[in-house]
C-alpha positions as CSV (number, residue, x, y, z in Angstrom):
1,M,0.9,9.1,4.5
2,N,3.5,7.4,5.5
3,T,4.6,4.5,3.2
4,A,7.6,1.8,4.9
5,L,9.6,-1.3,2.6
6,L,9.8,-4.0,4.8
7,E,12.8,-6.0,6.0
8,G,14.2,-8.7,3.3
9,K,11.3,-8.1,0.6
10,K,12.0,-7.1,-2.8
11,P,10.7,-4.1,-4.3
12,A,8.4,-4.7,-7.4
13,H,9.1,-3.5,-10.2
14,F,6.7,-0.4,-10.6
15,D,7.7,0.6,-7.1
16,K,8.7,4.2,-8.3
17,H,5.6,4.9,-10.0
18,I,3.8,4.2,-6.9
19,I,6.5,7.1,-5.1
20,G,6.5,9.4,-8.1
21,N,2.6,9.4,-8.2
22,L,1.8,8.7,-4.4
23,L,3.3,11.8,-2.2
24,L,4.4,9.4,1.0
25,D,6.5,10.5,3.7
26,V,9.2,7.4,4.6
27,A,8.6,6.0,8.1
28,S,9.4,3.1,9.9
29,P,6.6,0.5,9.4
30,E,6.1,0.6,13.3
31,E,4.8,4.0,12.8
32,V,2.7,3.1,9.4
33,R,0.6,0.1,11.4
34,D,0.1,3.2,13.6
35,E,-2.1,5.2,11.6
36,P,-5.8,4.2,11.4
37,M,-6.0,2.6,7.4
38,Q,-3.4,0.6,6.3
39,I,-2.9,-0.1,2.2
40,G,-0.8,-3.0,1.1
41,V,1.9,-3.2,-1.8
42,R,2.4,-7.0,-3.3
43,N,6.3,-7.7,-5.4
44,E,6.6,-11.0,-7.7
45,A,7.2,-13.1,-5.5
46,G,3.2,-12.4,-4.0
47,E,5.1,-10.9,-1.1
48,I,3.8,-7.5,0.4
49,Y,6.9,-5.4,0.7
50,R,5.3,-1.7,0.8
51,L,2.9,-1.1,3.8
52,I,1.1,2.3,3.1
53,G,-0.3,4.4,5.8
54,A,-3.2,7.3,6.3
55,A,-4.4,8.9,8.4
56,T,-8.0,10.1,6.8
57,L,-10.5,8.6,4.8
58,N,-9.9,10.9,2.3
59,S,-6.3,10.2,1.9
60,F,-7.3,6.5,2.1
61,M,-9.7,6.9,-0.9
62,N,-6.5,8.9,-2.5
63,A,-4.2,7.2,-2.1
64,V,-6.5,3.3,-3.7
65,E,-8.0,5.8,-6.9
66,E,-3.7,6.5,-8.0
67,L,-3.1,3.1,-7.1
68,F,-5.5,1.5,-9.4
69,D,-4.6,4.2,-12.0
70,L,-1.4,2.7,-11.7
71,G,-3.4,-0.9,-13.1
72,L,-2.8,-2.8,-10.4
73,I,-5.5,-4.6,-8.6
74,D,-6.9,-4.8,-4.6
75,E,-7.6,-8.3,-3.9
76,L,-9.6,-7.1,-0.7
77,Q,-12.3,-4.7,-3.4
78,D,-14.5,-7.0,-2.7
79,T,-15.1,-7.5,1.2
80,E,-14.6,-5.5,4.2
81,E,-12.9,-7.0,5.9
82,A,-9.1,-6.4,7.0
83,K,-6.0,-8.8,5.5
84,D,-2.9,-9.6,7.1
85,G,-3.4,-6.7,8.8
86,C,-4.5,-4.4,5.5
87,D,-7.8,-2.8,4.6
88,A,-6.7,-2.7,1.1
89,I,-3.1,-4.5,-0.6
90,F,-2.6,-3.7,-4.5
91,S,-0.3,-5.7,-6.6
92,E,-0.3,-6.9,-10.5
93,P,-3.0,-8.4,-12.4
């Protein structure tokens, strides 16, 4: 899976846990957006600051499970529709 920090956005205080728990390759935001499935992560200000791109449903589901394990919630969990170009958007409860 690829990941990118979005320019001008402050990483969330829990970001180091994301990097520590998920096997992610750093890429440009454009490369991440080229992946078929996108996960956004919001910071304390409510801005999406990190994108995670998954090439397969299996890797997407693994990432989602790891983010839930970190205590984060997916605001798109109860919908099938993407939002802001993301299939899942995680933030603190």
